[in-house]
C-alpha positions as CSV (number, residue, x, y, z in Angstrom):
1,M,7.4,-5.4,2.3
2,N,8.1,-3.9,5.8
3,T,7.9,-0.2,4.9
4,I,5.9,2.9,5.7
5,T,5.4,5.9,3.5
6,L,5.6,9.2,5.4
7,Q,4.0,12.2,3.8
8,W,3.9,15.8,5.0
9,T,3.2,19.4,3.9
10,A,5.7,22.2,3.6
11,P,5.9,24.5,6.6
12,S,4.1,27.8,6.1
13,N,6.9,29.8,7.9
14,T,10.3,29.3,6.2
15,G,12.0,32.2,7.8
16,G,11.9,34.0,4.4
17,I,14.3,31.5,2.8
18,A,13.1,28.7,0.5
19,I,13.1,25.1,1.8
20,S,15.9,23.1,0.0
21,G,14.9,19.7,1.4
22,Y,13.9,17.6,4.3
23,T,15.6,15.1,6.6
24,V,13.8,12.0,8.0
25,Y,14.8,10.4,11.3
26,V,13.5,7.1,12.8
27,K,14.0,5.3,16.1
28,K,12.3,2.5,17.9
29,S,10.1,4.1,20.6
30,S,12.2,2.3,23.2
31,D,15.5,3.8,21.9
32,A,16.9,7.0,23.2
33,S,18.2,8.5,19.9
34,Y,17.1,8.9,16.4
35,T,18.9,7.7,13.3
36,K,19.0,9.7,10.0
37,T,17.3,7.6,7.4
38,G,17.0,10.1,4.5
39,E,18.3,13.6,3.9
40,N,18.0,16.3,1.2
41,I,14.6,14.9,0.3
42,V,12.9,17.1,-2.2
43,P,9.4,15.5,-2.6
44,L,7.1,15.8,0.4
45,N,7.1,12.0,1.1
46,Y,9.6,9.3,1.9
47,V,9.5,5.5,2.2
48,V,11.1,4.2,5.4
49,Q,12.2,0.6,4.8
50,N,13.2,-2.5,6.9
51,L,10.7,-2.0,9.7
52,V,10.0,-4.9,12.1
53,A,6.4,-6.0,12.5
54,G,5.0,-5.3,16.0
55,T,7.7,-2.7,16.8
56,E,6.6,0.8,17.7
57,Y,8.6,3.5,15.9
58,D,8.9,7.3,16.2
59,F,9.6,9.4,13.1
60,K,10.5,13.0,12.8
61,V,11.0,15.3,9.7
62,T,13.0,18.5,9.7
63,A,13.2,21.1,7.0
64,S,16.4,22.6,5.7
65,N,17.2,25.8,3.8
66,A,20.4,27.8,2.9
67,Q,20.9,28.5,6.6
68,G,20.9,24.8,7.5
69,E,18.7,22.2,9.1
70,G,15.9,23.3,11.4
71,K,16.5,22.3,15.0
72,V,12.9,21.8,15.9
73,P,11.2,18.8,14.1
74,S,8.7,20.0,11.6
75,Y,6.7,16.8,12.1
76,L,6.6,14.0,14.7
77,L,4.8,10.7,14.2
78,K,4.5,7.6,16.4
79,H,3.6,4.4,14.6
80,K,3.4,0.7,15.4
81,A,4.6,-1.3,12.4
82,T,1.9,-3.7,11.2
83,F,1.7,-5.5,7.9
84,L,-0.7,-7.7,6.0
85,P,-0.7,-11.2,7.4
86,G,1.1,-14.0,5.6
87,Q,-0.4,-16.9,3.8
88,V,-1.9,-19.8,5.8
89,T,0.0,-23.0,5.3
90,N,-0.5,-26.8,5.7
91,V,-4.1,-26.7,4.6
92,K,-5.6,-30.2,5.1
93,S,-9.1,-31.7,4.9
94,E,-10.4,-34.8,6.6
95,P,-13.7,-36.6,6.2
96,L,-15.9,-36.4,9.3
97,S,-18.1,-39.4,8.5
98,L,-18.1,-42.6,6.5
99,T,-20.7,-41.1,4.1
100,K,-18.3,-38.3,3.1
101,D,-21.0,-35.7,3.4
102,A,-18.9,-33.8,6.0
103,I,-15.4,-32.5,6.1
104,T,-13.1,-30.5,8.3
105,V,-10.7,-28.0,6.8
106,Q,-7.6,-27.2,9.0
107,W,-4.6,-25.0,8.5
108,T,-1.5,-23.6,10.2
109,A,-2.0,-20.0,11.4
110,A,-0.6,-17.2,9.2
111,N,2.1,-14.9,10.4
112,D,0.1,-12.0,11.9
113,G,2.2,-9.2,10.5
114,G,2.4,-7.6,14.0
115,S,-1.3,-7.2,14.6
116,P,-3.7,-9.9,15.8
117,I,-5.5,-11.8,13.0
118,T,-9.2,-11.0,13.5
119,K,-10.6,-13.8,11.3
120,Y,-9.9,-16.2,8.5
121,V,-12.3,-16.4,5.5
122,I,-13.0,-19.7,3.8
123,K,-14.8,-19.8,0.5
124,H,-16.2,-22.8,-1.3
125,T,-18.5,-23.4,-4.1
126,Q,-21.3,-25.9,-3.9
127,A,-23.9,-26.4,-6.7
128,G,-22.5,-23.4,-8.5
129,V,-23.0,-21.1,-5.5
130,M,-20.0,-19.4,-3.8
131,N,-20.3,-19.6,0.0
132,S,-18.1,-17.6,2.3
133,Y,-17.5,-18.3,6.0
134,D,-15.7,-16.2,8.6
135,V,-13.7,-18.2,11.1
136,V,-12.8,-16.3,14.3
137,G,-10.3,-17.6,16.9
138,A,-9.7,-21.0,15.3
139,T,-7.7,-22.7,12.6
140,K,-10.2,-25.2,11.5
141,K,-13.8,-25.3,10.2
142,A,-16.2,-28.2,9.9
143,F,-18.6,-28.4,6.9
144,T,-21.6,-30.8,7.0
145,G,-24.4,-31.6,4.5
146,L,-22.1,-31.7,1.5
147,T,-23.0,-33.5,-1.7
148,A,-20.6,-35.2,-4.1
149,S,-19.5,-33.2,-7.1
150,T,-20.2,-34.6,-10.6
151,A,-17.7,-32.2,-12.3
């Protein structure tokens, strides 16, 4: 889900009139103007939806009371939208030798979610022991010295 949850605290100076709600604005950092994405928000948080991974956004929140909406943003935030990477696909394995004691596992890179993937983690069990391997900068890993399973 391409969202961000903004959270803020109520301003300490309300001009003597209670805050009735907040308005949230968003824009791509490269755009000139903001778009209102939520208004009359009563809780001190808001979920902005439909963000695009890898895009930098600016957000601002203004407070409103019986006199109207504050002209100066109460809060400003700059954020580059990043999300968890997607699933790897096309996982394949190929024997490396005729004795079948070695194998290469290969896959198609996952969608990076707007932020570079730093590593893949491969886990396999051999002789009842879970092994974990970090793979950095590649989409395949060779395993040697394997033994046939009797399970």
